[in-house]
N, C-alpha and C positions, 0 to 999 in steps of 0.2 A: 674238496672236503678236508684233505690233510692240511692245506694252508689255513683253513679256518680253525682247526684244532691247535695248530702250532701258534697262530696269532692269539687265540684265547689264552693259551698257557702262558705266553709272554706277557700279555696284559695283566693276568692274575699275579704273575711274579712281580711285575713292576708295582702293582697296587699293594702287594704285601710288603715290598721294600719301602715304599713311601710310608706305609702305616708304621713300620718299625722305626723309621727315622722320626716321624712326627711324635709318636708316643714315647720314644726313647728306650724301648725294651723289645726283646724279640718275641715274647709271648706272655701270656698270663702266668704260666706256671714257673717260668725261670726268673730268678732274681739277680743273676750275675755270675761272675766267675767262681766265687766261693773258694773252695779248697784248691782248685787248680791254680788260681792266681797266687795263693799263699805258698804253694809248693814251688812255683816258679820263682817267687821272690826269695825263698829259702835257698834254692839252687844257685842263685846269683850272688849270694853272700860269700865272704871269705870263709875258709874252712874253720878258723877259730870261732867265728861268730855262729856258724852252723852247729858246732859242737856245744857252744854255750847255750844256745836255744834248746837243743835236745836235752841237755842236762836239766835245765829249768823245767821243761815239760815233764820229764820223768820224775823230778822231785815233787812237782805239784800233783801228779797222778798218784804217786806213792802216798802223799799226805791225804788225799781224798780217800784212797783205799783204806788207810789206817783209820780215818774218821768213821768210815762206813762200818768197819769191823768192830769198832768199840761202841758204836751207837751215838757218837758225838756228831756235831755239825749242825747245820741249819734245821730247824723244826718248821715244817709248813703245815 
């Protein structure tokens, strides 16, 4: 009985693996690495580039906050 359960679990695992390979995605809900891949990319950059990216992000965030507080920006 245990052999049958283990065999079935292995068969289902292999079928799932083949399905992921054929469709090119792990499941319906996941779309990829997202923020994890971006943070890994950031970590591998030289320190001066990391600082430059952080400054630009902070400036853009400040600009958006300023637009929101004054009521300017895109109208939808």
